[in-house]
CHARMM-style PDB file with segment names, atoms N, HN, CA, C and O in Angstrom:
ATOM      1  N   MET     1      17.777 143.768  30.229  1.00  0.00      PROA
ATOM      2  CA  MET     1      17.749 144.778  29.318  1.00  0.00      PROA
ATOM      3  C   MET     1      17.401 144.172  27.914  1.00  0.00      PROA
ATOM      4  O   MET     1      17.958 143.173  27.460  1.00  0.00      PROA
ATOM      5  N   PRO     2      16.401 144.897  27.266  1.00  0.00      PROA
ATOM      6  CA  PRO     2      16.076 144.304  25.972  1.00  0.00      PROA
ATOM      7  C   PRO     2      17.132 144.779  24.682  1.00  0.00      PROA
ATOM      8  O   PRO     2      17.827 145.794  24.725  1.00  0.00      PROA
ATOM      9  N   ARG     3      17.091 143.909  23.648  1.00  0.00      PROA
ATOM     10  HN  ARG     3      16.527 143.084  23.613  1.00  0.00      PROA
ATOM     11  CA  ARG     3      17.960 144.076  22.526  1.00  0.00      PROA
ATOM     12  C   ARG     3      17.002 144.179  21.360  1.00  0.00      PROA
ATOM     13  O   ARG     3      15.873 143.690  21.300  1.00  0.00      PROA
ATOM     14  N   VAL     4      17.656 144.922  20.406  1.00  0.00      PROA
ATOM     15  HN  VAL     4      18.572 145.319  20.455  1.00  0.00      PROA
ATOM     16  CA  VAL     4      16.932 145.055  19.141  1.00  0.00      PROA
ATOM     17  C   VAL     4      17.799 144.470  17.980  1.00  0.00      PROA
ATOM     18  O   VAL     4      19.011 144.651  17.866  1.00  0.00      PROA
ATOM     19  N   PHE     5      16.891 143.631  17.003  1.00  0.00      PROA
ATOM     20  HN  PHE     5      15.907 143.484  17.095  1.00  0.00      PROA
ATOM     21  CA  PHE     5      17.386 142.972  16.114  1.00  0.00      PROA
ATOM     22  C   PHE     5      16.595 143.495  14.737  1.00  0.00      PROA
ATOM     23  O   PHE     5      15.421 143.862  14.699  1.00  0.00      PROA
ATOM     24  N   LEU     6      17.515 143.438  13.634  1.00  0.00      PROA
ATOM     25  HN  LEU     6      18.469 143.140  13.665  1.00  0.00      PROA
ATOM     26  CA  LEU     6      16.873 143.628  12.323  1.00  0.00      PROA
ATOM     27  C   LEU     6      16.887 142.214  11.617  1.00  0.00      PROA
ATOM     28  O   LEU     6      17.970 141.664  11.420  1.00  0.00      PROA
ATOM     29  N   ILE     7      15.637 141.584  11.212  1.00  0.00      PROA
ATOM     30  HN  ILE     7      14.757 142.031  11.372  1.00  0.00      PROA
ATOM     31  CA  ILE     7      15.541 140.438  10.761  1.00  0.00      PROA
ATOM     32  C   ILE     7      15.105 140.275   9.403  1.00  0.00      PROA
ATOM     33  O   ILE     7      14.028 140.784   9.091  1.00  0.00      PROA
ATOM     34  N   THR     8      15.829 139.593   8.476  1.00  0.00      PROA
ATOM     35  HN  THR     8      16.704 139.180   8.730  1.00  0.00      PROA
ATOM     36  CA  THR     8      15.699 139.640   6.944  1.00  0.00      PROA
ATOM     37  C   THR     8      15.632 138.390   6.361  1.00  0.00      PROA
ATOM     38  O   THR     8      16.658 137.735   6.548  1.00  0.00      PROA
ATOM     39  N   PRO     9      14.728 137.808   5.685  1.00  0.00      PROA
ATOM     40  CA  PRO     9      14.597 136.455   5.074  1.00  0.00      PROA
ATOM     41  C   PRO     9      15.841 136.333   3.927  1.00  0.00      PROA
ATOM     42  O   PRO     9      16.246 137.225   3.182  1.00  0.00      PROA
ATOM     43  N   THR    10      16.219 135.204   4.014  1.00  0.00      PROA
ATOM     44  HN  THR    10      15.890 134.480   4.620  1.00  0.00      PROA
ATOM     45  CA  THR    10      17.389 135.108   3.036  1.00  0.00      PROA
ATOM     46  C   THR    10      17.060 134.562   1.888  1.00  0.00      PROA
ATOM     47  O   THR    10      17.993 134.252   1.146  1.00  0.00      PROA
ATOM     48  N   ARG    11      15.681 134.305   1.445  1.00  0.00      PROA
ATOM     49  HN  ARG    11      14.923 134.557   2.047  1.00  0.00      PROA
ATOM     50  CA  ARG    11      15.396 133.839   0.060  1.00  0.00      PROA
ATOM     51  C   ARG    11      13.840 133.822  -0.125  1.00  0.00      PROA
ATOM     52  O   ARG    11      13.161 133.857   0.901  1.00  0.00      PROA
ATOM     53  N   ILE    12      13.282 133.777  -1.214  1.00  0.00      PROA
ATOM     54  HN  ILE    12      13.834 133.749  -2.047  1.00  0.00      PROA
ATOM     55  CA  ILE    12      11.902 133.687  -1.369  1.00  0.00      PROA
ATOM     56  C   ILE    12      11.605 132.248  -1.014  1.00  0.00      PROA
ATOM     57  O   ILE    12      12.261 131.300  -1.445  1.00  0.00      PROA
ATOM     58  N   LYS    13      10.600 132.155  -0.223  1.00  0.00      PROA
ATOM     59  HN  LYS    13      10.067 132.925   0.127  1.00  0.00      PROA
ATOM     60  CA  LYS    13       9.899 130.989   0.178  1.00  0.00      PROA
ATOM     61  C   LYS    13       8.402 130.883   0.001  1.00  0.00      PROA
ATOM     62  O   LYS    13       7.697 131.732   0.548  1.00  0.00      PROA
ATOM     63  N   HSD    14       7.889 129.981  -0.666  1.00  0.00      PROA
ATOM     64  HN  HSD    14       8.461 129.292  -1.110  1.00  0.00      PROA
ATOM     65  CA  HSD    14       6.570 129.521  -0.973  1.00  0.00      PROA
ATOM     66  C   HSD    14       6.108 128.395  -0.273  1.00  0.00      PROA
ATOM     67  O   HSD    14       6.475 127.320  -0.747  1.00  0.00      PROA
ATOM     68  N   THR    15       5.319 128.351   0.843  1.00  0.00      PROA
ATOM     69  HN  THR    15       5.021 129.224   1.228  1.00  0.00      PROA
ATOM     70  CA  THR    15       5.094 127.106   1.440  1.00  0.00      PROA
ATOM     71  C   THR    15       3.514 127.290   2.219  1.00  0.00      PROA
ATOM     72  O   THR    15       3.178 128.242   2.923  1.00  0.00      PROA
ATOM     73  N   ASN    16       2.723 126.147   1.878  1.00  0.00      PROA
ATOM     74  HN  ASN    16       2.995 125.373   1.305  1.00  0.00      PROA
ATOM     75  CA  ASN    16       1.318 126.184   2.447  1.00  0.00      PROA
ATOM     76  C   ASN    16       0.408 127.410   2.108  1.00  0.00      PROA
ATOM     77  O   ASN    16      -0.447 127.831   2.886  1.00  0.00      PROA
ATOM     78  N   GLY    17       0.685 127.978   0.799  1.00  0.00      PROA
ATOM     79  HN  GLY    17       1.379 127.635   0.167  1.00  0.00      PROA
ATOM     80  CA  GLY    17       0.069 129.121   0.370  1.00  0.00      PROA
ATOM     81  C   GLY    17       0.474 130.590   1.134  1.00  0.00      PROA
ATOM     82  O   GLY    17      -0.305 131.539   1.220  1.00  0.00      PROA
ATOM     83  N   THR    18       1.550 130.574   1.548  1.00  0.00      PROA
ATOM     84  HN  THR    18       2.183 129.803   1.478  1.00  0.00      PROA
ATOM     85  CA  THR    18       2.407 131.772   2.124  1.00  0.00      PROA
ATOM     86  C   THR    18       3.653 132.089   1.317  1.00  0.00      PROA
ATOM     87  O   THR    18       4.343 131.260   0.724  1.00  0.00      PROA
ATOM     88  N   ILE    19       3.823 133.226   1.365  1.00  0.00      PROA
ATOM     89  HN  ILE    19       3.263 133.900   1.847  1.00  0.00      PROA
ATOM     90  CA  ILE    19       4.929 133.689   0.371  1.00  0.00      PROA
ATOM     91  C   ILE    19       5.837 134.522   1.536  1.00  0.00      PROA
ATOM     92  O   ILE    19       5.310 135.332   2.298  1.00  0.00      PROA
ATOM     93  N   LEU    20       7.253 134.205   1.556  1.00  0.00      PROA
ATOM     94  HN  LEU    20       7.681 133.547   0.937  1.00  0.00      PROA
ATOM     95  CA  LEU    20       8.092 135.031   2.297  1.00  0.00      PROA
ATOM     96  C   LEU    20       9.375 135.626   1.311  1.00  0.00      PROA
ATOM     97  O   LEU    20      10.160 134.843   0.776  1.00  0.00      PROA
ATOM     98  N   THR    21       9.459 136.827   1.179  1.00  0.00      PROA
ATOM     99  HN  THR    21       8.822 137.463   1.614  1.00  0.00      PROA
ATOM    100  CA  THR    21      10.341 137.425   0.342  1.00  0.00      PROA
ATOM    101  C   THR    21      11.433 138.243   1.155  1.00  0.00      PROA
ATOM    102  O   THR    21      11.117 138.711   2.249  1.00  0.00      PROA
ATOM    103  N   PRO    22      12.758 138.433   0.625  1.00  0.00      PROA
ATOM    104  CA  PRO    22      13.812 139.005   1.432  1.00  0.00      PROA
ATOM    105  C   PRO    22      13.416 140.576   1.425  1.00  0.00      PROA
ATOM    106  O   PRO    22      14.302 141.322   1.844  1.00  0.00      PROA
ATOM    107  N   GLU    23      12.258 141.154   1.026  1.00  0.00      PROA
ATOM    108  HN  GLU    23      11.539 140.548   0.686  1.00  0.00      PROA
ATOM    109  CA  GLU    23      11.988 142.512   1.215  1.00  0.00      PROA
ATOM    110  C   GLU    23      11.002 142.611   2.490  1.00  0.00      PROA
ATOM    111  O   GLU    23      10.622 143.700   2.919  1.00  0.00      PROA
ATOM    112  N   MET    24      10.651 141.467   3.012  1.00  0.00      PROA
ATOM    113  HN  MET    24      10.959 140.582   2.663  1.00  0.00      PROA
ATOM    114  CA  MET    24      10.052 141.575   4.183  1.00  0.00      PROA
ATOM    115  C   MET    24      10.721 141.637   5.603  1.00  0.00      PROA
ATOM    116  O   MET    24      10.628 140.687   6.381  1.00  0.00      PROA
ATOM    117  N   THR    25      11.305 142.629   5.869  1.00  0.00      PROA
ATOM    118  HN  THR    25      11.380 143.401   5.238  1.00  0.00      PROA
ATOM    119  CA  THR    25      12.278 142.718   6.922  1.00  0.00      PROA
ATOM    120  C   THR    25      11.341 143.271   8.144  1.00  0.00      PROA
ATOM    121  O   THR    25      10.310 143.917   7.957  1.00  0.00      PROA
ATOM    122  N   VAL    26      11.822 142.943   9.316  1.00  0.00      PROA
ATOM    123  HN  VAL    26      12.660 142.418   9.468  1.00  0.00      PROA
ATOM    124  CA  VAL    26      11.145 143.453  10.544  1.00  0.00      PROA
ATOM    125  C   VAL    26      12.250 143.672  11.630  1.00  0.00      PROA
ATOM    126  O   VAL    26      13.299 143.032  11.716  1.00  0.00      PROA
ATOM    127  N   THR    27      11.841 144.662  12.422  1.00  0.00      PROA
ATOM    128  HN  THR    27      10.989 145.181  12.352  1.00  0.00      PROA
ATOM    129  CA  THR    27      12.690 145.018  13.505  1.00  0.00      PROA
ATOM    130  C   THR    27      12.136 144.450  14.928  1.00  0.00      PROA
ATOM    131  O   THR    27      10.986 144.781  15.217  1.00  0.00      PROA
ATOM    132  N   VAL    28      12.716 143.779  15.669  1.00  0.00      PROA
ATOM    133  HN  VAL    28      13.650 143.510  15.434  1.00  0.00      PROA
ATOM    134  CA  VAL    28      12.103 143.096  16.791  1.00  0.00      PROA
ATOM    135  C   VAL    28      13.005 143.474  17.955  1.00  0.00      PROA
ATOM    136  O   VAL    28      14.223 143.590  17.825  1.00  0.00      PROA
ATOM    137  N   THR    29      12.326 143.670  19.146  1.00  0.00      PROA
ATOM    138  HN  THR    29      11.336 143.577  19.251  1.00  0.00      PROA
ATOM    139  CA  THR    29      12.870 144.009  20.362  1.00  0.00      PROA
ATOM    140  C   THR    29      12.533 142.777  21.261  1.00  0.00      PROA
ATOM    141  O   THR    29      11.393 142.404  21.536  1.00  0.00      PROA
ATOM    142  N   THR    30      13.739 142.183  21.690  1.00  0.00      PROA
ATOM    143  HN  THR    30      14.665 142.485  21.466  1.00  0.00      PROA
ATOM    144  CA  THR    30      13.543 140.912  22.712  1.00  0.00      PROA
ATOM    145  C   THR    30      13.290 141.387  24.250  1.00  0.00      PROA
ATOM    146  O   THR    30      13.703 142.495  24.594  1.00  0.00      PROA
ATOM    147  N   LYS    31      12.704 140.662  25.043  1.00  0.00      PROA
ATOM    148  HN  LYS    31      12.369 139.762  24.763  1.00  0.00      PROA
ATOM    149  CA  LYS    31      12.489 141.068  26.311  1.00  0.00      PROA
ATOM    150  C   LYS    31      13.577 140.931  27.266  1.00  0.00      PROA
ATOM    151  O   LYS    31      13.528 141.404  28.401  1.00  0.00      PROA
ATOM    152  N   MET    32      14.749 140.153  26.702  1.00  0.00      PROA
ATOM    153  HN  MET    32      14.790 139.769  25.779  1.00  0.00      PROA
ATOM    154  CA  MET    32      15.935 139.927  27.571  1.00  0.00      PROA
ATOM    155  C   MET    32      17.111 140.105  26.649  1.00  0.00      PROA
ATOM    156  O   MET    32      17.020 140.114  25.421  1.00  0.00      PROA
ATOM    157  N   HSD    33      18.267 140.253  27.367  1.00  0.00      PROA
ATOM    158  HN  HSD    33      18.340 140.246  28.365  1.00  0.00      PROA
ATOM    159  CA  HSD    33      19.602 140.536  26.491  1.00  0.00      PROA
ATOM    160  C   HSD    33      20.110 139.261  25.978  1.00  0.00      PROA
ATOM    161  O   HSD    33      20.887 138.613  26.681  1.00  0.00      PROA
ATOM    162  N   VAL    34      19.732 138.812  24.763  1.00  0.00      PROA
ATOM    163  HN  VAL    34      19.102 139.338  24.193  1.00  0.00      PROA
ATOM    164  CA  VAL    34      20.102 137.550  24.257  1.00  0.00      PROA
ATOM    165  C   VAL    34      20.967 137.832  22.946  1.00  0.00      PROA
ATOM    166  O   VAL    34      21.068 138.994  22.550  1.00  0.00      PROA
ATOM    167  N   SER    35      21.562 136.838  22.300  1.00  0.00      PROA
ATOM    168  HN  SER    35      21.480 135.894  22.622  1.00  0.00      PROA
ATOM    169  CA  SER    35      22.400 136.858  21.187  1.00  0.00      PROA
ATOM    170  C   SER    35      21.629 136.630  19.974  1.00  0.00      PROA
ATOM    171  O   SER    35      22.096 136.979  18.890  1.00  0.00      PROA
ATOM    172  N   THR    36      20.372 136.018  20.075  1.00  0.00      PROA
ATOM    173  HN  THR    36      19.993 135.735  20.956  1.00  0.00      PROA
ATOM    174  CA  THR    36      19.594 135.704  18.939  1.00  0.00      PROA
ATOM    175  C   THR    36      18.232 136.067  19.259  1.00  0.00      PROA
ATOM    176  O   THR    36      17.863 135.987  20.430  1.00  0.00      PROA
ATOM    177  N   PRO    37      17.333 136.510  18.227  1.00  0.00      PROA
ATOM    178  CA  PRO    37      15.960 136.713  18.376  1.00  0.00      PROA
ATOM    179  C   PRO    37      15.052 135.673  18.406  1.00  0.00      PROA
ATOM    180  O   PRO    37      13.879 135.846  18.737  1.00  0.00      PROA
ATOM    181  N   PHE    38      15.617 134.363  18.010  1.00  0.00      PROA
ATOM    182  HN  PHE    38      16.570 134.222  17.741  1.00  0.00      PROA
ATOM    183  CA  PHE    38      14.903 133.109  17.907  1.00  0.00      PROA
ATOM    184  C   PHE    38      15.103 132.367  19.374  1.00  0.00      PROA
ATOM    185  O   PHE    38      14.682 131.211  19.407  1.00  0.00      PROA
ATOM    186  N   TYR    39      15.582 132.785  20.365  1.00  0.00      PROA
ATOM    187  HN  TYR    39      15.924 133.725  20.338  1.00  0.00      PROA
ATOM    188  CA  TYR    39      15.860 132.261  21.598  1.00  0.00      PROA
ATOM    189  C   TYR    39      14.624 131.504  22.263  1.00  0.00      PROA
ATOM    190  O   TYR    39      14.756 130.433  22.855  1.00  0.00      PROA
ATOM    191  N   ASN    40      13.501 132.119  22.118  1.00  0.00      PROA
ATOM    192  HN  ASN    40      13.394 132.990  21.638  1.00  0.00      PROA
ATOM    193  CA  ASN    40      12.277 131.685  22.797  1.00  0.00      PROA
ATOM    194  C   ASN    40      11.227 130.825  22.059  1.00  0.00      PROA
ATOM    195  O   ASN    40      10.101 130.645  22.523  1.00  0.00      PROA
ATOM    196  N   GLY    41      11.681 130.261  20.794  1.00  0.00      PROA
ATOM    197  HN  GLY    41      12.596 130.407  20.416  1.00  0.00      PROA
ATOM    198  CA  GLY    41      10.554 129.690  19.833  1.00  0.00      PROA
ATOM    199  C   GLY    41      10.312 130.971  19.026  1.00  0.00      PROA
ATOM    200  O   GLY    41       9.272 131.004  18.368  1.00  0.00      PROA
ATOM    201  N   ALA    42      11.112 132.004  18.988  1.00  0.00      PROA
ATOM    202  HN  ALA    42      11.957 131.977  19.522  1.00  0.00      PROA
ATOM    203  CA  ALA    42      10.782 133.024  18.054  1.00  0.00      PROA
ATOM    204  C   ALA    42       9.456 133.767  18.318  1.00  0.00      PROA
ATOM    205  O   ALA    42       8.846 134.274  17.377  1.00  0.00      PROA
ATOM    206  N   ALA    43       9.055 133.830  19.437  1.00  0.00      PROA
ATOM    207  HN  ALA    43       9.551 133.418  20.202  1.00  0.00      PROA
ATOM    208  CA  ALA    43       7.895 134.420  19.786  1.00  0.00      PROA
ATOM    209  C   ALA    43       7.570 135.983  19.318  1.00  0.00      PROA
ATOM    210  O   ALA    43       6.469 136.370  18.925  1.00  0.00      PROA
ATOM    211  N   GLU    44       8.739 136.776  19.443  1.00  0.00      PROA
ATOM    212  HN  GLU    44       9.633 136.462  19.762  1.00  0.00      PROA
ATOM    213  CA  GLU    44       8.808 137.962  19.040  1.00  0.00      PROA
ATOM    214  C   GLU    44       8.718 138.041  17.546  1.00  0.00      PROA
ATOM    215  O   GLU    44       8.073 138.925  16.982  1.00  0.00      PROA
ATOM    216  N   VAL    45       9.342 137.151  16.950  1.00  0.00      PROA
ATOM    217  HN  VAL    45       9.865 136.433  17.408  1.00  0.00      PROA
ATOM    218  CA  VAL    45       9.662 137.350  15.393  1.00  0.00      PROA
ATOM    219  C   VAL    45       8.181 136.913  14.756  1.00  0.00      PROA
ATOM    220  O   VAL    45       7.670 137.465  13.781  1.00  0.00      PROA
ATOM    221  N   ILE    46       7.650 135.900  15.446  1.00  0.00      PROA
ATOM    222  HN  ILE    46       8.065 135.452  16.238  1.00  0.00      PROA
ATOM    223  CA  ILE    46       6.228 135.361  14.934  1.00  0.00      PROA
ATOM    224  C   ILE    46       5.085 136.540  15.015  1.00  0.00      PROA
ATOM    225  O   ILE    46       4.217 136.721  14.161  1.00  0.00      PROA
ATOM    226  N   GLU    47       5.245 137.225  16.094  1.00  0.00      PROA
ATOM    227  HN  GLU    47       5.950 137.078  16.788  1.00  0.00      PROA
ATOM    228  CA  GLU    47       4.280 138.316  16.366  1.00  0.00      PROA
ATOM    229  C   GLU    47       4.562 139.470  15.484  1.00  0.00      PROA
ATOM    230  O   GLU    47       3.633 140.174  15.087  1.00  0.00      PROA
ATOM    231  N   ALA    48       5.904 139.728  15.123  1.00  0.00      PROA
ATOM    232  HN  ALA    48       6.659 139.157  15.445  1.00  0.00      PROA
ATOM    233  CA  ALA    48       6.107 140.940  14.116  1.00  0.00      PROA
ATOM    234  C   ALA    48       5.699 140.728  12.965  1.00  0.00      PROA
ATOM    235  O   ALA    48       5.023 141.579  12.385  1.00  0.00      PROA
ATOM    236  N   TYR    49       6.031 139.521  12.381  1.00  0.00      PROA
ATOM    237  HN  TYR    49       6.579 138.830  12.852  1.00  0.00      PROA
ATOM    238  CA  TYR    49       5.475 139.161  10.978  1.00  0.00      PROA
ATOM    239  C   TYR    49       3.964 139.146  10.849  1.00  0.00      PROA
ATOM    240  O   TYR    49       3.424 139.586   9.834  1.00  0.00      PROA
ATOM    241  N   MET    50       3.379 138.721  11.712  1.00  0.00      PROA
ATOM    242  HN  MET    50       3.817 138.364  12.537  1.00  0.00      PROA
ATOM    243  CA  MET    50       1.959 138.610  11.764  1.00  0.00      PROA
ATOM    244  C   MET    50       1.386 140.008  11.766  1.00  0.00      PROA
ATOM    245  O   MET    50       0.499 140.271  10.955  1.00  0.00      PROA
ATOM    246  N   ARG    51       1.844 140.976  12.657  1.00  0.00      PROA
ATOM    247  HN  ARG    51       2.565 140.762  13.316  1.00  0.00      PROA
ATOM    248  CA  ARG    51       1.287 142.353  12.744  1.00  0.00      PROA
ATOM    249  C   ARG    51       1.687 143.102  11.592  1.00  0.00      PROA
ATOM    250  O   ARG    51       0.828 143.864  11.148  1.00  0.00      PROA
ATOM    251  N   ILE    52       2.828 143.061  10.986  1.00  0.00      PROA
ATOM    252  HN  ILE    52       3.526 142.442  11.347  1.00  0.00      PROA
ATOM    253  CA  ILE    52       3.157 143.778  10.068  1.00  0.00      PROA
ATOM    254  C   ILE    52       2.863 143.398   8.504  1.00  0.00      PROA
ATOM    255  O   ILE    52       2.631 144.222   7.619  1.00  0.00      PROA
ATOM    256  N   TYR    53       2.920 141.999   8.350  1.00  0.00      PROA
ATOM    257  HN  TYR    53       3.108 141.330   9.069  1.00  0.00      PROA
ATOM    258  CA  TYR    53       2.763 141.610   6.890  1.00  0.00      PROA
ATOM    259  C   TYR    53       1.526 140.667   7.093  1.00  0.00      PROA
ATOM    260  O   TYR    53       1.091 140.288   6.005  1.00  0.00      PROA
ATOM    261  N   GLY    54       0.951 140.261   7.989  1.00  0.00      PROA
ATOM    262  HN  GLY    54       1.304 140.569   8.873  1.00  0.00      PROA
ATOM    263  CA  GLY    54      -0.169 139.125   7.994  1.00  0.00      PROA
ATOM    264  C   GLY    54       0.459 137.822   7.789  1.00  0.00      PROA
ATOM    265  O   GLY    54      -0.350 136.921   7.567  1.00  0.00      PROA
ATOM    266  N   PHE    55       1.557 137.523   7.804  1.00  0.00      PROA
ATOM    267  HN  PHE    55       2.214 138.255   7.984  1.00  0.00      PROA
ATOM    268  CA  PHE    55       2.466 136.431   7.482  1.00  0.00      PROA
ATOM    269  C   PHE    55       2.449 135.353   8.774  1.00  0.00      PROA
ATOM    270  O   PHE    55       2.792 135.657   9.916  1.00  0.00      PROA
ATOM    271  N   ASP    56       2.019 134.152   8.390  1.00  0.00      PROA
ATOM    272  HN  ASP    56       1.740 133.905   7.462  1.00  0.00      PROA
ATOM    273  CA  ASP    56       1.955 133.222   9.582  1.00  0.00      PROA
ATOM    274  C   ASP    56       3.095 132.286   9.420  1.00  0.00      PROA
ATOM    275  O   ASP    56       3.122 131.338   8.634  1.00  0.00      PROA
ATOM    276  N   TYR    57       4.176 132.699  10.366  1.00  0.00      PROA
ATOM    277  HN  TYR    57       4.154 133.468  11.004  1.00  0.00      PROA
ATOM    278  CA  TYR    57       5.299 131.857  10.530  1.00  0.00      PROA
ATOM    279  C   TYR    57       5.410 130.740  10.690  1.00  0.00      PROA
ATOM    280  O   TYR    57       6.366 130.173  10.161  1.00  0.00      PROA
ATOM    281  N   LYS    58       4.391 129.940  11.549  1.00  0.00      PROA
ATOM    282  HN  LYS    58       3.614 130.400  11.978  1.00  0.00      PROA
ATOM    283  CA  LYS    58       4.247 128.796  11.886  1.00  0.00      PROA
ATOM    284  C   LYS    58       3.873 127.865  10.660  1.00  0.00      PROA
ATOM    285  O   LYS    58       4.425 126.800  10.386  1.00  0.00      PROA
ATOM    286  N   LYS    59       2.727 128.524   9.906  1.00  0.00      PROA
ATOM    287  HN  LYS    59       2.278 129.389  10.129  1.00  0.00      PROA
ATOM    288  CA  LYS    59       2.053 127.820   8.641  1.00  0.00      PROA
ATOM    289  C   LYS    59       3.082 127.669   7.737  1.00  0.00      PROA
ATOM    290  O   LYS    59       3.211 126.555   7.230  1.00  0.00      PROA
ATOM    291  N   ALA    60       4.000 128.734   7.362  1.00  0.00      PROA
ATOM    292  HN  ALA    60       3.895 129.639   7.775  1.00  0.00      PROA
ATOM    293  CA  ALA    60       5.064 128.660   6.504  1.00  0.00      PROA
ATOM    294  C   ALA    60       6.311 127.731   6.693  1.00  0.00      PROA
ATOM    295  O   ALA    60       7.239 127.578   5.898  1.00  0.00      PROA
ATOM    296  N   CYS    61       6.106 127.052   8.107  1.00  0.00      PROA
ATOM    297  HN  CYS    61       5.353 127.176   8.753  1.00  0.00      PROA
ATOM    298  CA  CYS    61       7.218 126.049   8.446  1.00  0.00      PROA
ATOM    299  C   CYS    61       8.575 126.967   8.422  1.00  0.00      PROA
ATOM    300  O   CYS    61       9.565 126.435   7.920  1.00  0.00      PROA
ATOM    301  N   CYS    62       8.689 128.189   8.882  1.00  0.00      PROA
ATOM    302  HN  CYS    62       7.884 128.620   9.289  1.00  0.00      PROA
ATOM    303  CA  CYS    62       9.883 128.752   9.031  1.00  0.00      PROA
ATOM    304  C   CYS    62      10.991 128.376  10.037  1.00  0.00      PROA
ATOM    305  O   CYS    62      10.653 127.754  11.045  1.00  0.00      PROA
ATOM    306  N   HSD    63      12.100 128.654   9.874  1.00  0.00      PROA
ATOM    307  HN  HSD    63      12.374 129.159   9.056  1.00  0.00      PROA
ATOM    308  CA  HSD    63      13.074 127.915  10.658  1.00  0.00      PROA
ATOM    309  C   HSD    63      14.178 129.227  10.873  1.00  0.00      PROA
ATOM    310  O   HSD    63      14.131 130.168  10.081  1.00  0.00      PROA
ATOM    311  N   GLN    64      15.049 129.215  11.863  1.00  0.00      PROA
ATOM    312  HN  GLN    64      15.087 128.450  12.507  1.00  0.00      PROA
ATOM    313  CA  GLN    64      16.002 130.303  11.992  1.00  0.00      PROA
ATOM    314  C   GLN    64      16.826 130.262  10.526  1.00  0.00      PROA
ATOM    315  O   GLN    64      17.185 131.339  10.051  1.00  0.00      PROA
ATOM    316  N   ASN    65      17.042 129.349  10.004  1.00  0.00      PROA
ATOM    317  HN  ASN    65      16.750 128.474  10.389  1.00  0.00      PROA
ATOM    318  CA  ASN    65      17.995 129.325   8.852  1.00  0.00      PROA
ATOM    319  C   ASN    65      17.461 129.973   7.619  1.00  0.00      PROA
ATOM    320  O   ASN    65      18.216 130.157   6.664  1.00  0.00      PROA
ATOM    321  N   ASP    66      16.030 130.382   7.570  1.00  0.00      PROA
ATOM    322  HN  ASP    66      15.417 130.232   8.346  1.00  0.00      PROA
ATOM    323  CA  ASP    66      15.461 131.134   6.705  1.00  0.00      PROA
ATOM    324  C   ASP    66      15.773 132.596   6.693  1.00  0.00      PROA
ATOM    325  O   ASP    66      15.385 133.346   5.798  1.00  0.00      PROA
ATOM    326  N   PHE    67      16.440 132.947   7.648  1.00  0.00      PROA
ATOM    327  HN  PHE    67      16.756 132.338   8.375  1.00  0.00      PROA
ATOM    328  CA  PHE    67      16.461 134.352   8.022  1.00  0.00      PROA
ATOM    329  C   PHE    67      18.148 134.689   8.444  1.00  0.00      PROA
ATOM    330  O   PHE    67      18.982 133.884   8.860  1.00  0.00      PROA
ATOM    331  N   THR    68      18.299 136.077   8.191  1.00  0.00      PROA
ATOM    332  HN  THR    68      17.622 136.731   7.853  1.00  0.00      PROA
ATOM    333  CA  THR    68      19.690 136.537   8.811  1.00  0.00      PROA
ATOM    334  C   THR    68      19.232 137.731   9.662  1.00  0.00      PROA
ATOM    335  O   THR    68      18.256 138.430   9.389  1.00  0.00      PROA
ATOM    336  N   PHE    69      20.001 137.884  10.673  1.00  0.00      PROA
ATOM    337  HN  PHE    69      20.794 137.317  10.896  1.00  0.00      PROA
ATOM    338  CA  PHE    69      19.704 138.924  11.749  1.00  0.00      PROA
ATOM    339  C   PHE    69      21.017 139.903  12.167  1.00  0.00      PROA
ATOM    340  O   PHE    69      22.201 139.572  12.113  1.00  0.00      PROA
ATOM    341  N   LYS    70      20.573 140.949  12.514  1.00  0.00      PROA
ATOM    342  HN  LYS    70      19.610 141.217  12.558  1.00  0.00      PROA
ATOM    343  CA  LYS    70      21.679 141.824  12.851  1.00  0.00      PROA
ATOM    344  C   LYS    70      21.278 142.737  14.142  1.00  0.00      PROA
ATOM    345  O   LYS    70      20.263 143.433  14.181  1.00  0.00      PROA
ATOM    346  N   ALA    71      22.101 142.640  15.042  1.00  0.00      PROA
ATOM    347  HN  ALA    71      22.925 142.074  15.010  1.00  0.00      PROA
ATOM    348  CA  ALA    71      21.915 143.421  16.431  1.00  0.00      PROA
ATOM    349  C   ALA    71      21.967 144.852  16.019  1.00  0.00      PROA
ATOM    350  O   ALA    71      22.854 145.278  15.279  1.00  0.00      PROA
ATOM    351  N   LEU    72      20.941 145.642  16.539  1.00  0.00      PROA
ATOM    352  HN  LEU    72      20.221 145.296  17.141  1.00  0.00      PROA
ATOM    353  CA  LEU    72      21.119 146.948  16.031  1.00  0.00      PROA
ATOM    354  C   LEU    72      21.497 147.834  17.533  1.00  0.00      PROA
ATOM    355  O   LEU    72      21.968 148.971  17.520  1.00  0.00      PROA
ATOM    356  N   GLY    73      21.214 147.132  18.666  1.00  0.00      PROA
ATOM    357  HN  GLY    73      20.831 146.208  18.676  1.00  0.00      PROA
ATOM    358  CA  GLY    73      21.516 147.921  19.849  1.00  0.00      PROA
ATOM    359  C   GLY    73      21.720 147.083  21.088  1.00  0.00      PROA
ATOM    360  OT1 GLY    73      21.982 147.624  22.162  1.00  0.00      PROA
TER     361      GLY     73
END
């Protein structure tokens, strides 16, 4: 059963020519019922940020601690 999360960056982050701001929120649906959207290397999170904002999560060296998340359902 999938689960939906609202993910929000905690701060402004400038790394490797990329910018992440707290306004860049995404809603992610995981493929499994898990407690965190970062369970599988953040695959769904990476895809959502690239699709919506063109933001490269890996190039920016992002980590789970750069975000807060809230389960929506």
